[in-house]
N, C-alpha and C positions, 0 to 999 in steps of 0.2 A: 503470566504473561500480560494479563490486563493493566497489571503496576507497571511494568516498563512501557505498554503502551499511552499510558497516563497522561505524557506531556503532548500527545499529538493533540488534545483536548484543547489544545489554543493555535492548532492547524488551520488557514483558510487558503482557498485556490480554485482552480479549476482541474477536475479532475475527469480521466477519461479510460474505465474499467472493462476488460472485456474478459469475461469465465466460460472456460469449456471443460467438458465433462464427457469420459469416454466410459464404457463400459467391455470391458471381453471376460464372461465366466471360465473359460479355460485359461488366463492367464495366471503367474502366480500373486500380479497386484489385481486382482478385477477390475478398479477404480481408478482411474487416470484424471487428475485435471491438471488445469496450467489458467494463472490468473494472471495476467499482464496490465499495465496500467502506467499514467503518464500523470502527472501532477505540473500544472504550469499557474503562473502568477501565484505563485505561494506565500504565504504569509504566516511567520510563525510569533505570537505574543508570549512570552515565558517572566514570570517576576525576576528570575534569575538572570537574565541577560540585560546590561542596559537601553538596549533598541532592540525594538522587532529586527528579526528577519526576514527580511523582502526580497521578493522577486525572485523565489525558490522556484525551485527544475527541480524533479527527478523522476525517474524511469524504474518500476519493478516487472519483477517477472518470477513470479512461483511456480513449480509444477513438482511431478512426483514422478 
């Protein structure tokens, strides 16, 4: 996983993240989590690209 995320080393921008965890010992999966976030004003510099990618925006939500 770390090797796949290595490309993000050249990523810059403003980010807002929210992280939530819940615990229910009687549930089949006792721990539940949710991570959500937003990237604005992103810039990606990568030597494989002729020019940087700019003005990037992204949203992400991960949960189980």
